[in-house]
N, CA, C and O atoms as a GROMACS GRO file, in nm:
protein
  552
    1MET      N    1   2.281  -5.204  -4.460
    1MET     CA    2   2.423  -5.183  -4.451
    1MET      C    3   2.448  -5.047  -4.385
    1MET      O    4   2.397  -4.945  -4.432
    2ASN      N    5   2.525  -5.045  -4.279
    2ASN     CA    6   2.553  -4.923  -4.205
    2ASN      C    7   2.425  -4.848  -4.171
    2ASN      O    8   2.419  -4.725  -4.182
    3ARG      N    9   2.321  -4.922  -4.130
    3ARG     CA   10   2.191  -4.866  -4.091
    3ARG      C   11   2.118  -4.797  -4.206
    3ARG      O   12   2.029  -4.715  -4.184
    4MET      N   13   2.156  -4.829  -4.328
    4MET     CA   14   2.086  -4.773  -4.444
    4MET      C   15   2.014  -4.886  -4.515
    4MET      O   16   2.067  -4.997  -4.526
    5ARG      N   17   1.894  -4.860  -4.563
    5ARG     CA   18   1.815  -4.961  -4.632
    5ARG      C   19   1.859  -4.970  -4.778
    5ARG      O   20   1.868  -4.868  -4.847
    6THR      N   21   1.886  -5.091  -4.824
    6THR     CA   22   1.921  -5.112  -4.964
    6THR      C   23   1.793  -5.105  -5.045
    6THR      O   24   1.696  -5.174  -5.015
    7GLN      N   25   1.793  -5.022  -5.150
    7GLN     CA   26   1.673  -5.008  -5.232
    7GLN      C   27   1.692  -5.068  -5.371
    7GLN      O   28   1.594  -5.098  -5.439
    8MET      N   29   1.816  -5.084  -5.413
    8MET     CA   30   1.842  -5.143  -5.544
    8MET      C   31   1.966  -5.229  -5.539
    8MET      O   32   2.067  -5.193  -5.478
    9LEU      N   33   1.957  -5.344  -5.604
    9LEU     CA   34   2.073  -5.429  -5.626
    9LEU      C   35   2.101  -5.422  -5.775
    9LEU      O   36   2.013  -5.450  -5.856
   10ARG      N   37   2.222  -5.387  -5.812
   10ARG     CA   38   2.254  -5.374  -5.953
   10ARG      C   39   2.378  -5.456  -5.987
   10ARG      O   40   2.479  -5.450  -5.918
   11PHE      N   41   2.367  -5.532  -6.093
   11PHE     CA   42   2.482  -5.607  -6.145
   11PHE      C   43   2.466  -5.612  -6.296
   11PHE      O   44   2.375  -5.678  -6.348
   12ALA      N   45   2.555  -5.542  -6.366
   12ALA     CA   46   2.548  -5.531  -6.512
   12ALA      C   47   2.408  -5.481  -6.552
   12ALA      O   48   2.369  -5.371  -6.511
   13ASP      N   49   2.334  -5.558  -6.630
   13ASP     CA   50   2.201  -5.512  -6.671
   13ASP      C   51   2.089  -5.572  -6.586
   13ASP      O   52   1.971  -5.560  -6.620
   14ASP      N   53   2.124  -5.638  -6.474
   14ASP     CA   54   2.024  -5.692  -6.382
   14ASP      C   55   2.004  -5.594  -6.267
   14ASP      O   56   2.100  -5.556  -6.201
   15ILE      N   57   1.880  -5.556  -6.244
   15ILE     CA   58   1.849  -5.463  -6.136
   15ILE      C   59   1.731  -5.518  -6.057
   15ILE      O   60   1.629  -5.555  -6.114
   16ALA      N   61   1.747  -5.524  -5.926
   16ALA     CA   62   1.637  -5.562  -5.837
   16ALA      C   63   1.603  -5.439  -5.753
   16ALA      O   64   1.690  -5.384  -5.686
   17ILE      N   65   1.477  -5.398  -5.758
   17ILE     CA   66   1.431  -5.283  -5.681
   17ILE      C   67   1.356  -5.335  -5.559
   17ILE      O   68   1.267  -5.419  -5.571
   18ILE      N   69   1.392  -5.285  -5.440
   18ILE     CA   70   1.333  -5.331  -5.316
   18ILE      C   71   1.260  -5.213  -5.252
   18ILE      O   72   1.320  -5.112  -5.219
   19VAL      N   73   1.128  -5.228  -5.236
   19VAL     CA   74   1.046  -5.120  -5.179
   19VAL      C   75   0.946  -5.178  -5.080
   19VAL      O   76   0.927  -5.299  -5.072
   20GLN      N   77   0.882  -5.088  -5.005
   20GLN     CA   78   0.785  -5.128  -4.902
   20GLN      C   79   0.646  -5.158  -4.957
   20GLN      O   80   0.574  -5.241  -4.902
   21ASP      N   81   0.607  -5.088  -5.066
   21ASP     CA   82   0.469  -5.102  -5.112
   21ASP      C   83   0.458  -5.075  -5.262
   21ASP      O   84   0.554  -5.038  -5.329
   22GLU      N   85   0.337  -5.096  -5.312
   22GLU     CA   86   0.305  -5.081  -5.454
   22GLU      C   87   0.334  -4.940  -5.506
   22GLU      O   88   0.390  -4.923  -5.615
   23ILE      N   89   0.297  -4.841  -5.429
   23ILE     CA   90   0.313  -4.701  -5.472
   23ILE      C   91   0.461  -4.668  -5.491
   23ILE      O   92   0.499  -4.606  -5.591
   24ASN      N   93   0.544  -4.709  -5.395
   24ASN     CA   94   0.687  -4.681  -5.405
   24ASN      C   95   0.752  -4.759  -5.519
   24ASN      O   96   0.848  -4.711  -5.580
   25LEU      N   97   0.702  -4.879  -5.548
   25LEU     CA   98   0.755  -4.956  -5.661
   25LEU      C   99   0.724  -4.884  -5.791
   25LEU      O  100   0.810  -4.870  -5.878
   26LYS      N  101   0.601  -4.839  -5.806
   26LYS     CA  102   0.562  -4.767  -5.927
   26LYS      C  103   0.648  -4.642  -5.943
   26LYS      O  104   0.698  -4.615  -6.052
   27ARG      N  105   0.666  -4.566  -5.835
   27ARG     CA  106   0.749  -4.446  -5.838
   27ARG      C  107   0.894  -4.478  -5.878
   27ARG      O  108   0.954  -4.409  -5.960
   28ALA      N  109   0.950  -4.584  -5.818
   28ALA     CA  110   1.089  -4.622  -5.846
   28ALA      C  111   1.105  -4.664  -5.992
   28ALA      O  112   1.203  -4.627  -6.058
   29LEU      N  113   1.010  -4.743  -6.043
   29LEU     CA  114   1.016  -4.786  -6.183
   29LEU      C  115   1.004  -4.667  -6.278
   29LEU      O  116   1.076  -4.660  -6.378
   30GLU      N  117   0.914  -4.575  -6.248
   30GLU     CA  118   0.898  -4.457  -6.333
   30GLU      C  119   1.024  -4.370  -6.333
   30GLU      O  120   1.066  -4.320  -6.437
   31SER      N  121   1.084  -4.353  -6.215
   31SER     CA  122   1.207  -4.274  -6.205
   31SER      C  123   1.321  -4.341  -6.282
   31SER      O  124   1.393  -4.275  -6.357
   32LEU      N  125   1.335  -4.471  -6.262
   32LEU     CA  126   1.440  -4.544  -6.334
   32LEU      C  127   1.418  -4.536  -6.484
   32LEU      O  128   1.513  -4.515  -6.560
   33ASP      N  129   1.294  -4.552  -6.527
   33ASP     CA  130   1.261  -4.544  -6.669
   33ASP      C  131   1.295  -4.406  -6.726
   33ASP      O  132   1.352  -4.396  -6.834
   34ASP      N  133   1.260  -4.301  -6.653
   34ASP     CA  134   1.290  -4.163  -6.697
   34ASP      C  135   1.440  -4.140  -6.709
   34ASP      O  136   1.487  -4.083  -6.807
   35ILE      N  137   1.516  -4.185  -6.609
   35ILE     CA  138   1.662  -4.167  -6.610
   35ILE      C  139   1.724  -4.243  -6.727
   35ILE      O  140   1.810  -4.189  -6.797
   36LEU      N  141   1.681  -4.368  -6.746
   36LEU     CA  142   1.737  -4.448  -6.856
   36LEU      C  143   1.706  -4.385  -6.992
   36LEU      O  144   1.793  -4.380  -7.079
   37LYS      N  145   1.584  -4.338  -7.009
   37LYS     CA  146   1.544  -4.277  -7.137
   37LYS      C  147   1.617  -4.146  -7.163
   37LYS      O  148   1.674  -4.127  -7.270
   38SER      N  149   1.616  -4.056  -7.064
   38SER     CA  150   1.671  -3.922  -7.087
   38SER      C  151   1.824  -3.919  -7.088
   38SER      O  152   1.883  -3.847  -7.168
   39ASN      N  153   1.888  -3.994  -7.002
   39ASN     CA  154   2.033  -3.988  -6.992
   39ASN      C  155   2.108  -4.087  -7.080
   39ASN      O  156   2.219  -4.059  -7.125
   40TYR      N  157   2.047  -4.203  -7.105
   40TYR     CA  158   2.120  -4.310  -7.173
   40TYR      C  159   2.052  -4.362  -7.299
   40TYR      O  160   2.104  -4.454  -7.362
   41LYS      N  161   1.938  -4.306  -7.335
   41LYS     CA  162   1.862  -4.352  -7.453
   41LYS      C  163   1.833  -4.501  -7.446
   41LYS      O  164   1.839  -4.572  -7.546
   42MET      N  165   1.801  -4.547  -7.325
   42MET     CA  166   1.768  -4.688  -7.303
   42MET      C  167   1.626  -4.697  -7.248
   42MET      O  168   1.569  -4.597  -7.204
   43LYS      N  169   1.570  -4.818  -7.251
   43LYS     CA  170   1.438  -4.836  -7.191
   43LYS      C  171   1.432  -4.971  -7.119
   43LYS      O  172   1.507  -5.063  -7.150
   44ILE      N  173   1.342  -4.978  -7.024
   44ILE     CA  174   1.322  -5.102  -6.947
   44ILE      C  175   1.249  -5.203  -7.034
   44ILE      O  176   1.149  -5.170  -7.098
   45ASN      N  177   1.300  -5.325  -7.037
   45ASN     CA  178   1.236  -5.432  -7.113
   45ASN      C  179   1.115  -5.481  -7.035
   45ASN      O  180   1.129  -5.548  -6.933
   46ARG      N  181   0.995  -5.447  -7.083
   46ARG     CA  182   0.871  -5.483  -7.012
   46ARG      C  183   0.850  -5.634  -7.007
   46ARG      O  184   0.791  -5.684  -6.911
   47ILE      N  185   0.898  -5.705  -7.106
   47ILE     CA  186   0.879  -5.851  -7.110
   47ILE      C  187   0.962  -5.920  -7.002
   47ILE      O  188   0.916  -6.016  -6.940
   48LYS      N  189   1.084  -5.872  -6.979
   48LYS     CA  190   1.172  -5.933  -6.880
   48LYS      C  191   1.151  -5.880  -6.738
   48LYS      O  192   1.203  -5.937  -6.642
   49THR      N  193   1.076  -5.772  -6.724
   49THR     CA  194   1.055  -5.712  -6.593
   49THR      C  195   0.946  -5.787  -6.517
   49THR      O  196   0.836  -5.806  -6.567
   50GLU      N  197   0.980  -5.830  -6.395
   50GLU     CA  198   0.887  -5.907  -6.313
   50GLU      C  199   0.870  -5.841  -6.177
   50GLU      O  200   0.956  -5.766  -6.130
   51VAL      N  201   0.756  -5.870  -6.114
   51VAL     CA  202   0.722  -5.815  -5.983
   51VAL      C  203   0.701  -5.932  -5.888
   51VAL      O  204   0.639  -6.032  -5.924
   52MET      N  205   0.754  -5.919  -5.765
   52MET     CA  206   0.730  -6.023  -5.664
   52MET      C  207   0.703  -5.956  -5.530
   52MET      O  208   0.771  -5.861  -5.492
   53VAL      N  209   0.604  -6.006  -5.460
   53VAL     CA  210   0.570  -5.957  -5.326
   53VAL      C  211   0.626  -6.056  -5.225
   53VAL      O  212   0.596  -6.175  -5.230
   54CYS      N  213   0.708  -6.006  -5.133
   54CYS     CA  214   0.761  -6.089  -5.024
   54CYS      C  215   0.685  -6.055  -4.897
   54CYS      O  216   0.696  -5.944  -4.846
   55ALA      N  217   0.609  -6.150  -4.847
   55ALA     CA  218   0.530  -6.128  -4.726
   55ALA      C  219   0.485  -6.262  -4.670
   55ALA      O  220   0.492  -6.364  -4.738
   56LYS      N  221   0.438  -6.259  -4.545
   56LYS     CA  222   0.383  -6.382  -4.486
   56LYS      C  223   0.262  -6.428  -4.566
   56LYS      O  224   0.247  -6.547  -4.593
   57ASP      N  225   0.177  -6.333  -4.605
   57ASP     CA  226   0.061  -6.363  -4.688
   57ASP      C  227   0.071  -6.281  -4.816
   57ASP      O  228   0.013  -6.173  -4.825
   58PRO      N  229   0.145  -6.331  -4.917
   58PRO     CA  230   0.162  -6.255  -5.041
   58PRO      C  231   0.029  -6.225  -5.108
   58PRO      O  232  -0.063  -6.307  -5.106
   59GLU      N  233   0.019  -6.109  -5.167
   59GLU     CA  234  -0.104  -6.068  -5.235
   59GLU      C  235  -0.073  -6.040  -5.382
   59GLU      O  236   0.041  -6.017  -5.421
   60ASN      N  237  -0.177  -6.043  -5.461
   60ASN     CA  238  -0.162  -6.008  -5.602
   60ASN      C  239  -0.166  -5.856  -5.615
   60ASN      O  240  -0.253  -5.790  -5.557
   61ILE      N  241  -0.072  -5.802  -5.691
   61ILE     CA  242  -0.071  -5.659  -5.716
   61ILE      C  243  -0.062  -5.636  -5.867
   61ILE      O  244  -0.022  -5.725  -5.942
   62THR      N  245  -0.099  -5.518  -5.909
   62THR     CA  246  -0.089  -5.486  -6.052
   62THR      C  247  -0.004  -5.361  -6.067
   62THR      O  248  -0.041  -5.252  -6.024
   63ILE      N  249   0.111  -5.379  -6.128
   63ILE     CA  250   0.200  -5.268  -6.158
   63ILE      C  251   0.203  -5.255  -6.310
   63ILE      O  252   0.234  -5.350  -6.381
   64LYS      N  253   0.170  -5.136  -6.358
   64LYS     CA  254   0.166  -5.113  -6.503
   64LYS      C  255   0.276  -5.018  -6.544
   64LYS      O  256   0.309  -4.922  -6.473
   65MET      N  257   0.332  -5.045  -6.660
   65MET     CA  258   0.425  -4.954  -6.724
   65MET      C  259   0.375  -4.934  -6.866
   65MET      O  260   0.358  -5.030  -6.940
   66ASP      N  261   0.350  -4.810  -6.903
   66ASP     CA  262   0.294  -4.779  -7.034
   66ASP      C  263   0.166  -4.858  -7.059
   66ASP      O  264   0.148  -4.916  -7.167
   67ALA      N  265   0.079  -4.861  -6.960
   67ALA     CA  266  -0.052  -4.928  -6.966
   67ALA      C  267  -0.043  -5.080  -6.977
   67ALA      O  268  -0.145  -5.146  -6.998
   68GLU      N  269   0.075  -5.135  -6.964
   68GLU     CA  270   0.092  -5.280  -6.972
   68GLU      C  271   0.128  -5.334  -6.834
   68GLU      O  272   0.223  -5.287  -6.771
   69ALA      N  273   0.052  -5.433  -6.786
   69ALA     CA  274   0.077  -5.491  -6.654
   69ALA      C  275   0.202  -5.577  -6.657
   69ALA      O  276   0.224  -5.654  -6.750
   70LEU      N  277   0.284  -5.562  -6.554
   70LEU     CA  278   0.404  -5.644  -6.541
   70LEU      C  279   0.367  -5.778  -6.481
   70LEU      O  280   0.273  -5.788  -6.401
   71LYS      N  281   0.441  -5.881  -6.517
   71LYS     CA  282   0.415  -6.017  -6.470
   71LYS      C  283   0.454  -6.030  -6.323
   71LYS      O  284   0.564  -5.991  -6.284
   72GLN      N  285   0.362  -6.085  -6.241
   72GLN     CA  286   0.393  -6.111  -6.100
   72GLN      C  287   0.436  -6.256  -6.088
   72GLN      O  288   0.371  -6.346  -6.141
   73VAL      N  289   0.547  -6.280  -6.017
   73VAL     CA  290   0.604  -6.414  -6.003
   73VAL      C  291   0.608  -6.454  -5.855
   73VAL      O  292   0.600  -6.369  -5.766
   74THR      N  293   0.622  -6.584  -5.831
   74THR     CA  294   0.629  -6.634  -5.693
   74THR      C  295   0.773  -6.661  -5.651
   74THR      O  296   0.802  -6.677  -5.532
   75LYS      N  297   0.864  -6.667  -5.748
   75LYS     CA  298   1.007  -6.679  -5.717
   75LYS      C  299   1.084  -6.594  -5.817
   75LYS      O  300   1.037  -6.568  -5.928
   76PHE      N  301   1.201  -6.554  -5.776
   76PHE     CA  302   1.278  -6.458  -5.855
   76PHE      C  303   1.424  -6.498  -5.853
   76PHE      O  304   1.481  -6.522  -5.747
   77LYS      N  305   1.484  -6.506  -5.970
   77LYS     CA  306   1.625  -6.542  -5.979
   77LYS      C  307   1.707  -6.416  -6.002
   77LYS      O  308   1.686  -6.343  -6.099
   78TYR      N  309   1.799  -6.391  -5.910
   78TYR     CA  310   1.891  -6.277  -5.924
   78TYR      C  311   2.031  -6.331  -5.916
   78TYR      O  312   2.074  -6.384  -5.814
   79LEU      N  313   2.105  -6.317  -6.028
   79LEU     CA  314   2.235  -6.379  -6.044
   79LEU      C  315   2.216  -6.529  -6.022
   79LEU      O  316   2.140  -6.591  -6.097
   80ARG      N  317   2.281  -6.591  -5.924
   80ARG     CA  318   2.265  -6.735  -5.906
   80ARG      C  319   2.169  -6.771  -5.794
   80ARG      O  320   2.148  -6.890  -5.767
   81SER      N  321   2.110  -6.674  -5.729
   81SER     CA  322   2.024  -6.701  -5.615
   81SER      C  323   1.877  -6.697  -5.655
   81SER      O  324   1.836  -6.618  -5.740
   82ILE      N  325   1.798  -6.783  -5.591
   82ILE     CA  326   1.654  -6.786  -5.617
   82ILE      C  327   1.583  -6.746  -5.488
   82ILE      O  328   1.597  -6.811  -5.385
   83PHE      N  329   1.506  -6.637  -5.495
   83PHE     CA  330   1.432  -6.585  -5.380
   83PHE      C  331   1.285  -6.621  -5.396
   83PHE      O  332   1.233  -6.624  -5.507
   84THR      N  333   1.219  -6.648  -5.285
   84THR     CA  334   1.077  -6.684  -5.287
   84THR      C  335   0.992  -6.574  -5.224
   84THR      O  336   1.045  -6.481  -5.164
   85GLU      N  337   0.861  -6.587  -5.240
   85GLU     CA  338   0.767  -6.490  -5.182
   85GLU      C  339   0.782  -6.480  -5.030
   85GLU      O  340   0.754  -6.374  -4.972
   86ALA      N  341   0.825  -6.587  -4.967
   86ALA     CA  342   0.842  -6.587  -4.821
   86ALA      C  343   0.970  -6.513  -4.781
   86ALA      O  344   1.000  -6.500  -4.662
   87GLY      N  345   1.045  -6.465  -4.880
   87GLY     CA  346   1.168  -6.392  -4.852
   87GLY      C  347   1.288  -6.483  -4.830
   87GLY      O  348   1.392  -6.439  -4.781
   88LYS      N  349   1.272  -6.609  -4.864
   88LYS     CA  350   1.380  -6.706  -4.845
   88LYS      C  351   1.466  -6.713  -4.971
   88LYS      O  352   1.420  -6.686  -5.081
   89ASN      N  353   1.590  -6.751  -4.950
   89ASN     CA  354   1.682  -6.771  -5.061
   89ASN      C  355   1.711  -6.920  -5.065
   89ASN      O  356   1.784  -6.972  -4.980
   90LYS      N  357   1.656  -6.990  -5.164
   90LYS     CA  358   1.671  -7.134  -5.171
   90LYS      C  359   1.817  -7.175  -5.188
   90LYS      O  360   1.859  -7.279  -5.136
   91GLU      N  361   1.894  -7.096  -5.260
   91GLU     CA  362   2.035  -7.128  -5.282
   91GLU      C  363   2.112  -7.129  -5.151
   91GLU      O  364   2.199  -7.214  -5.131
   92ASP      N  365   2.082  -7.036  -5.061
   92ASP     CA  366   2.150  -7.034  -4.931
   92ASP      C  367   2.127  -7.164  -4.857
   92ASP      O  368   2.220  -7.221  -4.800
   93THR      N  369   2.003  -7.212  -4.859
   93THR     CA  370   1.969  -7.337  -4.791
   93THR      C  371   2.045  -7.454  -4.853
   93THR      O  372   2.096  -7.539  -4.781
   94ILE      N  373   2.052  -7.456  -4.984
   94ILE     CA  374   2.124  -7.564  -5.054
   94ILE      C  375   2.273  -7.559  -5.021
   94ILE      O  376   2.335  -7.662  -4.997
   95ARG      N  377   2.330  -7.437  -5.021
   95ARG     CA  378   2.473  -7.422  -4.989
   95ARG      C  379   2.503  -7.471  -4.848
   95ARG      O  380   2.603  -7.540  -4.826
   96VAL      N  381   2.419  -7.436  -4.753
   96VAL     CA  382   2.440  -7.477  -4.614
   96VAL      C  383   2.431  -7.629  -4.603
   96VAL      O  384   2.511  -7.691  -4.532
   97LYS      N  385   2.335  -7.690  -4.672
   97LYS     CA  386   2.323  -7.836  -4.670
   97LYS      C  387   2.447  -7.903  -4.729
   97LYS      O  388   2.496  -8.002  -4.675
   98LYS      N  389   2.497  -7.847  -4.840
   98LYS     CA  390   2.618  -7.904  -4.902
   98LYS      C  391   2.738  -7.892  -4.809
   98LYS      O  392   2.820  -7.983  -4.801
   99ALA      N  393   2.749  -7.778  -4.740
   99ALA     CA  394   2.860  -7.759  -4.647
   99ALA      C  395   2.850  -7.858  -4.531
   99ALA      O  396   2.951  -7.910  -4.483
  100LYS      N  397   2.726  -7.884  -4.485
  100LYS     CA  398   2.706  -7.980  -4.376
  100LYS      C  399   2.747  -8.120  -4.421
  100LYS      O  400   2.810  -8.194  -4.344
  101VAL      N  401   2.713  -8.156  -4.542
  101VAL     CA  402   2.752  -8.287  -4.597
  101VAL      C  403   2.904  -8.295  -4.604
  101VAL      O  404   2.963  -8.396  -4.566
  102MET      N  405   2.968  -8.189  -4.652
  102MET     CA  406   3.114  -8.186  -4.662
  102MET      C  407   3.177  -8.200  -4.523
  102MET      O  408   3.275  -8.273  -4.506
  103PHE      N  409   3.120  -8.129  -4.424
  103PHE     CA  410   3.171  -8.139  -4.287
  103PHE      C  411   3.161  -8.282  -4.237
  103PHE      O  412   3.256  -8.335  -4.179
  104ASN      N  413   3.045  -8.346  -4.259
  104ASN     CA  414   3.027  -8.485  -4.214
  104ASN      C  415   3.125  -8.579  -4.284
  104ASN      O  416   3.167  -8.678  -4.225
  105ASN      N  417   3.161  -8.548  -4.409
  105ASN     CA  418   3.257  -8.631  -4.483
  105ASN      C  419   3.397  -8.625  -4.423
  105ASN      O  420   3.471  -8.723  -4.427
  106ILE      N  421   3.434  -8.510  -4.367
  106ILE     CA  422   3.570  -8.498  -4.313
  106ILE      C  423   3.573  -8.487  -4.161
  106ILE      O  424   3.678  -8.457  -4.103
  107LYS      N  425   3.460  -8.512  -4.096
  107LYS     CA  426   3.452  -8.500  -3.950
  107LYS      C  427   3.554  -8.590  -3.880
  107LYS      O  428   3.618  -8.548  -3.783
  108GLN      N  429   3.568  -8.709  -3.928
  108GLN     CA  430   3.662  -8.804  -3.866
  108GLN      C  431   3.805  -8.751  -3.878
  108GLN      O  432   3.884  -8.762  -3.784
  109LEU      N  433   3.837  -8.694  -3.992
  109LEU     CA  434   3.970  -8.637  -4.013
  109LEU      C  435   3.992  -8.518  -3.920
  109LEU      O  436   4.101  -8.502  -3.864
  110LEU      N  437   3.890  -8.435  -3.903
  110LEU     CA  438   3.902  -8.317  -3.818
  110LEU      C  439   3.915  -8.352  -3.670
  110LEU      O  440   3.971  -8.274  -3.592
  111SER      N  441   3.863  -8.467  -3.630
  111SER     CA  442   3.873  -8.506  -3.489
  111SER      C  443   4.000  -8.586  -3.461
  111SER      O  444   4.022  -8.630  -3.348
  112SER      N  445   4.082  -8.606  -3.560
  112SER     CA  446   4.207  -8.680  -3.544
  112SER      C  447   4.305  -8.603  -3.457
  112SER      O  448   4.320  -8.482  -3.470
  113ILE      N  449   4.372  -8.675  -3.368
  113ILE     CA  450   4.473  -8.610  -3.284
  113ILE      C  451   4.606  -8.596  -3.358
  113ILE      O  452   4.697  -8.529  -3.309
  114ASN      N  453   4.616  -8.659  -3.474
  114ASN     CA  454   4.741  -8.653  -3.551
  114ASN      C  455   4.756  -8.525  -3.633
  114ASN      O  456   4.864  -8.496  -3.683
  115LEU      N  457   4.648  -8.447  -3.646
  115LEU     CA  458   4.654  -8.322  -3.723
  115LEU      C  459   4.661  -8.203  -3.628
  115LEU      O  460   4.594  -8.199  -3.525
  116SER      N  461   4.744  -8.107  -3.664
  116SER     CA  462   4.754  -7.986  -3.582
  116SER      C  463   4.628  -7.901  -3.600
  116SER      O  464   4.554  -7.916  -3.697
  117LEU      N  465   4.606  -7.812  -3.506
  117LEU     CA  466   4.492  -7.721  -3.512
  117LEU      C  467   4.500  -7.634  -3.638
  117LEU      O  468   4.398  -7.605  -3.700
  118GLU      N  469   4.620  -7.594  -3.674
  118GLU     CA  470   4.640  -7.509  -3.793
  118GLU      C  471   4.596  -7.582  -3.921
  118GLU      O  472   4.531  -7.522  -4.007
  119ILE      N  473   4.629  -7.708  -3.934
  119ILE     CA  474   4.588  -7.789  -4.051
  119ILE      C  475   4.437  -7.807  -4.051
  119ILE      O  476   4.374  -7.800  -4.157
  120LYS      N  477   4.378  -7.830  -3.935
  120LYS     CA  478   4.233  -7.847  -3.925
  120LYS      C  479   4.162  -7.719  -3.970
  120LYS      O  480   4.060  -7.725  -4.040
  121LYS      N  481   4.214  -7.603  -3.928
  121LYS     CA  482   4.157  -7.475  -3.970
  121LYS      C  483   4.163  -7.460  -4.122
  121LYS      O  484   4.067  -7.416  -4.185
  122LYS      N  485   4.276  -7.496  -4.179
  122LYS     CA  486   4.292  -7.484  -4.324
  122LYS      C  487   4.197  -7.576  -4.398
  122LYS      O  488   4.142  -7.540  -4.502
  123LEU      N  489   4.176  -7.696  -4.345
  123LEU     CA  490   4.081  -7.790  -4.405
  123LEU      C  491   3.939  -7.734  -4.401
  123LEU      O  492   3.865  -7.741  -4.499
  124ILE      N  493   3.902  -7.678  -4.287
  124ILE     CA  494   3.767  -7.621  -4.274
  124ILE      C  495   3.749  -7.506  -4.372
  124ILE      O  496   3.646  -7.497  -4.439
  125LYS      N  497   3.848  -7.417  -4.380
  125LYS     CA  498   3.836  -7.302  -4.471
  125LYS      C  499   3.830  -7.345  -4.617
  125LYS      O  500   3.751  -7.292  -4.694
  126SER      N  501   3.914  -7.442  -4.655
  126SER     CA  502   3.917  -7.480  -4.796
  126SER      C  503   3.805  -7.576  -4.836
  126SER      O  504   3.754  -7.568  -4.947
  127CYS      N  505   3.766  -7.667  -4.748
  127CYS     CA  506   3.666  -7.768  -4.784
  127CYS      C  507   3.523  -7.730  -4.748
  127CYS      O  508   3.429  -7.764  -4.820
  128ILE      N  509   3.504  -7.659  -4.638
  128ILE     CA  510   3.369  -7.632  -4.590
  128ILE      C  511   3.328  -7.489  -4.620
  128ILE      O  512   3.222  -7.465  -4.679
  129TRP      N  513   3.410  -7.393  -4.581
  129TRP     CA  514   3.375  -7.253  -4.605
  129TRP      C  515   3.358  -7.224  -4.753
  129TRP      O  516   3.268  -7.151  -4.792
  130SER      N  517   3.445  -7.281  -4.836
  130SER     CA  518   3.434  -7.255  -4.979
  130SER      C  519   3.301  -7.304  -5.035
  130SER      O  520   3.243  -7.240  -5.123
  131VAL      N  521   3.251  -7.417  -4.986
  131VAL     CA  522   3.121  -7.469  -5.028
  131VAL      C  523   3.008  -7.380  -4.973
  131VAL      O  524   2.916  -7.344  -5.045
  132ALA      N  525   3.018  -7.346  -4.845
  132ALA     CA  526   2.912  -7.268  -4.780
  132ALA      C  527   2.902  -7.127  -4.837
  132ALA      O  528   2.792  -7.071  -4.845
  133LEU      N  529   3.013  -7.069  -4.877
  133LEU     CA  530   3.013  -6.931  -4.921
  133LEU      C  531   3.007  -6.914  -5.072
  133LEU      O  532   2.998  -6.801  -5.121
  134TYR      N  533   3.012  -7.023  -5.149
  134TYR     CA  534   3.011  -7.014  -5.295
  134TYR      C  535   2.888  -6.939  -5.343
  134TYR      O  536   2.775  -6.984  -5.322
  135GLY      N  537   2.908  -6.827  -5.408
  135GLY     CA  538   2.798  -6.748  -5.463
  135GLY      C  539   2.722  -6.667  -5.360
  135GLY      O  540   2.621  -6.605  -5.394
  136SER      N  541   2.768  -6.665  -5.234
  136SER     CA  542   2.693  -6.595  -5.129
  136SER      C  543   2.698  -6.444  -5.145
  136SER      O  544   2.618  -6.373  -5.084
  137GLU      N  545   2.789  -6.394  -5.226
  137GLU     CA  546   2.797  -6.248  -5.244
  137GLU      C  547   2.671  -6.192  -5.308
  137GLU      O  548   2.647  -6.072  -5.300
  138THR      N  549   2.590  -6.276  -5.369
  138THR     CA  550   2.464  -6.228  -5.426
  138THR      C  551   2.360  -6.219  -5.319
  138THR      O  552   2.246  -6.180  -5.346
   0.00000   0.00000   0.00000
């Protein structure tokens, strides 16, 4: 965003940390843990904390917190979206497919000469865009 790399996605108590490598992930987790402990008297839930590597050839890594290895997963759910090791968002694909089905359902109506361009635009925005964009903010 604005030529800046996003390093954390935060929504309520869900946090996704995005880093380039194992060392930076360990550093980010330790920093977050220190801030939560010292400023807010909170701690990271080791049981719910998961690690995922996104790459063409994902590798197994070991990230430890307090001598306990965190669970490595092949897919990760953040809010309503499911991300895979390949860096794909399965929900986006499903949303696009649903929007395509919706478009095909009303294609004949949209090609009608009896409807004005303004009505056709409103149909596309309400019937197709709403399906395609549902939950896309995540």
